[in-house]
C-alpha positions in Angstrom: -124.6 113.9 47.4 -127.3 111.3 47.4 -125.0 108.8 45.8 -122.3 109.6 48.5 -124.5 109.0 51.1 -125.7 105.8 49.7 -122.2 104.6 49.4 -121.7 105.6 53.0 -124.8 103.7 54.2 -123.7 100.7 52.1 -120.1 100.9 53.7 -121.4 101.4 57.3 -123.8 98.3 56.8 -121.1 96.1 55.4 -118.8 97.2 58.4 -121.7 96.2 60.6 -121.7 92.8 59.1 -117.7 92.4 59.7 -118.2 93.4 63.3 -120.9 90.9 63.7 -118.9 88.1 62.2 -115.8 89.1 64.5 -118.0 88.8 67.5 -119.1 85.6 66.6 -115.7 84.6 65.9 -114.5 85.6 69.1 -117.4 83.9 71.0 -116.6 80.5 69.5 -113.0 80.9 70.3 -113.7 81.7 73.8 -116.7 79.0 74.1 -115.2 76.0 72.5 -112.1 75.6 74.9 -114.4 76.0 77.9 -116.8 73.2 76.4 -113.9 71.0 75.6 -112.3 71.4 79.1 -116.1 70.6 80.6 -116.0 67.3 78.3 -112.4 66.4 79.6 -113.5 66.8 83.1 -116.4 64.5 82.8 -114.5 61.9 80.8 -111.6 61.9 83.3 -114.4 61.4 86.2 -115.9 58.8 84.0 -112.9 56.8 83.7 -111.7 56.9 87.3 -112.9 53.3 88.1 -111.9 51.7 84.8 -109.5 48.6 85.0 -106.0 49.5 84.5 -104.3 48.0 81.2 -101.7 46.2 83.5 -103.6 45.4 86.6 -101.4 44.6 89.6 -102.0 43.8 93.1 -105.4 42.8 94.8 -108.5 44.8 93.7 -112.4 44.6 94.3 -114.5 44.7 91.4 -117.6 46.8 91.0 -120.9 46.1 89.1 -123.6 48.6 88.7 -127.3 47.4 87.9 -129.7 50.2 87.4 -133.1 50.7 85.7 -135.3 48.1 84.6 -133.8 44.4 83.7 -134.5 43.7 80.2 -131.2 42.0 79.2 -128.4 40.2 81.3 -125.6 39.9 78.8 -123.4 42.9 80.0 -124.0 42.2 84.0 -123.5 38.5 83.3 -120.2 39.2 81.3 -118.8 41.7 83.8 -119.5 39.2 86.8 -118.1 36.4 85.0 -114.8 38.4 84.1 -114.3 39.3 87.9 -114.9 35.7 88.9 -112.2 34.5 86.7 -109.9 37.3 87.4 -107.4 35.8 90.4 -106.5 39.7 91.3 -110.3 40.4 92.0 -110.4 39.3 95.7 -114.1 40.2 96.0 -117.1 42.2 94.1 -119.6 44.7 95.4 -122.8 44.9 93.0 -124.7 48.3 93.5 -128.3 47.7 92.7 -130.9 50.1 91.9 -133.6 48.6 90.1 -137.3 48.0 90.4 -136.8 44.4 88.6 -137.5 43.5 85.0 -138.0 40.7 82.8 -138.0 37.2 84.3 -135.4 35.3 82.2 -132.6 37.9 82.2 -133.2 38.4 86.3 -132.8 34.6 86.4 -129.4 34.8 84.5 -128.2 37.5 86.9 -129.3 35.5 90.1 -127.4 32.2 88.6 -124.2 34.2 88.1 -124.1 36.0 91.5 -125.2 32.4 93.2 -121.9 31.2 91.3 -119.9 33.3 93.6 -121.6 32.1 96.7 -121.2 28.6 95.7 -117.3 29.2 94.4 -116.3 31.0 97.6 -115.5 34.4 96.2 -117.1 36.9 98.4 -119.8 39.3 96.6 -121.7 42.0 98.6 -124.7 43.7 97.4 -125.5 47.3 98.3 -129.1 48.3 97.7 -129.6 52.0 96.4 -132.9 53.8 96.2 -134.8 50.8 94.9 -134.0 47.1 94.8 -137.5 45.6 94.5 -139.2 42.5 92.9 -136.6 41.2 90.1 -134.0 43.8 92.0 -134.2 42.0 95.0 -134.3 38.5 93.3 -130.9 39.2 91.8 -129.3 40.7 95.1 -130.8 37.5 97.1 -127.7 35.1 96.5 -125.1 37.6 97.9 -123.1 36.6 100.9 -124.2 39.8 102.5 -126.8 42.3 101.5 -126.8 46.0 102.5 -129.7 48.5 102.1 -130.4 52.0 103.4 -133.5 52.2 105.7 -135.5 53.8 103.1 -134.6 51.5 100.5 -137.6 50.2 98.7 -137.3 46.4 98.5 -139.4 43.5 98.6 -142.2 43.6 96.2 -142.1 39.6 95.5 -144.2 38.6 92.9 -144.8 38.5 89.0 -146.7 40.6 87.0 -148.1 40.4 83.4 -150.0 43.2 81.8 -151.6 43.8 78.5 -153.9 46.5 76.9 -157.6 46.1 76.1 -158.6 48.1 72.9 -162.1 46.3 72.3 -164.2 49.1 73.7 -162.4 51.7 71.5 -162.6 49.7 68.3 -166.3 49.0 69.0 -167.0 52.9 69.1 -164.7 53.1 66.0 -166.6 50.4 64.1 -163.2 48.6 63.6 -162.8 44.9 63.7 -159.9 42.6 63.9 -159.8 39.4 62.0 -157.6 36.7 63.4 -156.7 33.3 61.9 -154.6 31.0 64.4 -153.8 27.3 64.7 -154.7 27.0 68.3 -157.3 28.3 70.4 -154.4 29.8 72.6 -152.2 31.3 69.7 -153.6 34.7 70.2 -153.8 34.8 73.8 -153.8 38.5 75.5 -155.0 39.7 72.1 -156.0 43.3 73.0 -158.7 43.5 70.2 -161.0 41.2 71.9 -162.0 40.1 75.4 -159.9 37.5 77.3 -161.7 34.2 77.7 -161.9 32.3 81.1 -159.6 29.4 79.6 -157.1 32.2 78.6 -157.1 33.9 82.0 -156.8 30.3 83.8 -154.0 29.6 81.7 -152.1 33.0 82.3 -152.6 32.7 86.0 -151.1 29.3 86.0 -148.1 30.8 84.1 -147.8 33.4 86.8 -148.1 31.2 90.0 -145.4 28.7 88.5 -143.2 31.6 87.8 -144.0 33.0 91.3 -143.2 29.7 93.0 -139.7 29.7 91.0 -139.1 33.3 92.7 -140.1 31.9 96.1 -137.9 28.7 95.9 -135.0 30.6 94.4 -135.0 33.0 97.4 -135.5 30.4 100.1 -132.5 28.5 98.8 -130.2 31.5 99.5 -131.8 33.4 102.3 -132.0 32.6 106.0 -135.8 32.4 106.0 -138.2 29.3 105.3 -140.5 29.4 102.3 -143.6 29.1 104.4 -142.6 32.4 106.3 -141.8 33.8 102.8 -145.1 33.3 101.5 -146.6 35.5 104.2 -144.8 38.7 102.6 -144.4 37.2 99.0 -147.9 39.0 98.1 -146.2 41.9 96.1 -145.9 44.3 99.1 -143.2 46.7 99.4 -140.8 46.8 102.2 -138.5 49.4 103.4 -134.9 48.7 104.2 -135.7 48.4 107.9 -138.5 46.2 107.4 -136.6 43.9 105.1 -134.0 43.3 107.7 -136.8 42.5 110.3 -138.1 39.7 108.1 -134.8 38.5 107.0 -134.7 39.6 103.4 -131.6 41.7 103.9 -128.7 41.5 106.4 -127.3 44.8 107.4 -128.6 48.7 107.4 -125.8 50.6 105.5 -124.7 52.9 102.6 -122.6 51.8 99.8 -119.4 53.2 101.3 -120.3 51.0 104.6 -120.7 48.0 102.4 -117.7 48.4 100.5 -115.7 49.0 103.8 -117.1 45.8 105.1 -116.1 43.8 102.1 -112.6 45.3 102.2 -112.0 44.5 106.0 -113.4 40.7 105.4 -111.0 40.4 102.5 -108.1 41.9 104.7 -107.4 44.8 102.0 -106.0 48.2 102.7 -108.1 51.2 102.8 -106.8 52.3 99.2 -107.2 49.2 97.7 -108.5 49.8 94.2 -112.0 49.5 93.1 -112.4 48.6 89.4 -115.5 48.6 87.2 -115.3 46.5 83.8 -117.6 48.1 81.4 -118.0 47.5 77.5 -116.4 50.1 75.7 -118.8 52.2 73.9 -118.9 55.5 71.6 -117.6 58.4 73.6 -121.0 60.4 73.2 -123.1 57.7 73.9 -121.1 57.0 77.2 -121.1 60.5 78.0 -124.9 61.1 77.4 -125.8 57.7 79.3 -123.6 58.6 82.2 -124.3 62.5 82.7 -127.5 63.3 80.8 -129.7 60.4 81.1 -133.4 61.3 81.8 -132.8 65.1 80.5 -132.9 64.1 76.9 -136.3 62.4 75.5 -134.1 60.0 73.2 -132.4 58.8 76.3 -135.5 57.6 78.2 -136.9 54.2 78.3 -139.2 53.1 75.5 -142.3 50.8 75.8 -141.7 47.7 77.8 -141.5 44.4 75.7 -144.2 41.8 76.3 -143.7 39.1 78.8 -143.9 38.3 82.6 -141.9 40.8 85.0 -140.4 40.8 88.6 -141.4 44.4 88.4 -142.2 47.1 91.2 -145.1 48.9 89.5 -144.8 52.7 89.2 -147.7 55.0 90.4 
C-alpha cells in the first residue's frame, strides 16, 4: 500500500511538472506574437520619414540634432546629402541640444552656413533647449523658430577639470610627472594650477569666445558690440531671444515646417524625409524609444576640451 502511494505521489508530481511546462509553453505562444507586433509597430513608426528608394518630386529634408554635440560627422553628412540632392528643395533642422565640443559645433555651423551662402533655404526649429553650441549651430539659418519657453543663448565657452590634490594629500599619495615643457601637463588634477597656466587657459577661452561672437555677428542681424552685452553665458528664453535678435520668430516645429513649405511654394502633403545612417535594428530601436530608460544608453563622461555648453544644475 505504501509503495502504491509513493508511486501515486510520484505520478502526481510528474503530472504537475507537465502542467507547468504546458502553461509556460502557452504563455510563450501568446506573448511572443504580441511582442513582435509591438516591435513591428515601432519599426513602422521609425521608418515613416525615411528616404524612399526611388525618390520622385520635390521634398523637404529633415535633420535632427539632439543631445550634447561630441561629433559632427553624421550631421554634416546628412546636411551635405540634402544640399547636393536637387529633389530636396529646402531643409528644416530640429535642434534640441545644450551645445557641446567647439570644433564639431564649428563644422556643423559651417555646413549650415553653406546653405545660406548657396541659396538653398534652411530653417531651424528649436526644441526644449538650443543653447551655447546649440544656438551657435542654429545661427546661420535663413530663419530661426523657437518656442516662447525654449532655453537658448548661453553664449560662451567653458573649460572644467577636476582637482584631486586635497584627497591625495589626505591619502598620502603623490604623482610624479616628467614633461618636455612647463605647460605639457596643464590642468593636471593632481596638483594646483599655476598663475601662468591659468592665464594660458583663460587666453585660450577668450580667443574661442571671440570666434563664437564673430561667427554669430556675421549671420545674425545684431552687431558684435550689442552681442557682447548678452554674451556673458546668460540663458534666455525664446521670447527674450527674439527681443535681442538672436532668433526670428516664436513658433512650433509644425509652424516652422509650414513656413518653409509655403516659402518654397510646395503643397501641404509634400514629403518630409530624413536621411540617417543605417544601423543595427536593435540599436536603432533602443536609441529611438528607450534612451534614458536603460543605464547603458545614458551618456558617459565628457571628453576633455573646450565646450560651447549650457551647464546642468
